[in-house]
C-alpha positions, 0 to 999 in steps of 0.5 A: 444496453439490454435489460439483463445487462442493466440488472447486473447480468453475466454480461455486466460481470465479465469486465469485473471478472477480467479486472480481478483476473488481471489484478490477481495475476499482477499481485500473485507473483510479487506476493508469492516472492515476498511471503514464501521466497526466503523459504526457498532462498537457500544458503548464500554460497560463494560470491562470484564476479559482479555483473556476470551470467552463467556459472550456476546463476541463471539470473546472473550476479549483482554488484557484490557478486551475489546470486540475483535469483536468491536476492529476488527471493529474499528482497520482497519481504521488507518492501511488502511488509513495511508498506502493508504495515504502514498503510494498516497503521495509518488507517487505525489512526485515520479512520477513528480521527476522521469519524470523530471530526465528521460526527462531532457537533462541536466545531472547535473539536473538529478543528483541533482534530483535523488542522494539525494534519495540514502541517504534515500535508504541507511537507512533501512526503519524500522530504519528510522521510529524508528529514527523519532519516537525517535525524534518527537513522530509522530502521524498518520499524521506524520506517513503518511509522514514518510512512504511516505519518505520511499516509494519515493526513490524506486518508483522514481527509478522505474519511472526513469527507465521506463520513460528513456526507453520510452523517447528514443523513436522517438515519444518523439523526434518528440513531442519535434520537434513539440514544444509540452509542457513538460506536454503533452510529459511527462504526455500525452505520457510518463506517459500513456505509463508506467501506467502498470509498475506503476500499478505493482509497486503501488501494491508492494509499497502499500503492503510494506506500509501496512507492514511498518505501521503495524510494526510501530504500532506494535512497538507503533510508531504513535499510542497509546499503547492501540489504536483500531488498528489491528497491536496493537491488535497483539502486545498487545494480543500476550501474551495471544495467547494460552488463546484467539487466536482470539485477535491475529489471526483475525487482523493478518489475516486481514492484511495479506489478504489485503496485498496479495490481493493488490498484486494479484489485480495489478498482474492480471491487468498486465496479462489482455490481452486487458489491459482494466483494465490498462485503468481504473486504 
């Protein structure tokens, strides 16, 4: 490798730029559908014959005779908003919990904070969602809470692992000796130092949340059986896959593109030579 490449010259940035371009390309369309789709969906109109094409339905009709294109425009908001809200809520709990466990000098306190998470880790995520659904019949808000609870244990353990290594540095001990507040030590130094680790982990958790929300919707948890939802579309229209494939292929492709794009975006952020993206995150 040339000296220029080692120092982070243009040649070393090209692969990162390509990763960003690919990630943003995958993410852009699903997000546009999720955010702005309902604004352009228009009225429902009369229902047609199930799993047919033409007659003003350029992507055909679904199992209920509804226009597939309109359902695609309406169906992304529930999946995306629930996944993003659940991931954000999980980190609002996991980061303070992990920092407190990593920075405390009381071993018993760290055990009290972390060991209960092992109980949640022992329960498979999908089983946990189905158990809650059987007991409470959750709606979108409850689904956010359930998915967040699934994410918290793994996210908190990542925070603890990263924060423990940083907390052992002489800088942290110096901050303590100077009488700096816990907030300045934990958030001002430790949390900032592990932001790249958190960025990478967030990409994984968000992709996992998307799949979990989609799977829950696929099973009818948290949404109505005929809701305008991408995952519900995949589930309810699969019986007509060979008659009208667009009703399944389009929503499934949008979910996969969003999940893959999210992972690639955070992966590209980790590969940025001068960490400018990490600063923006």
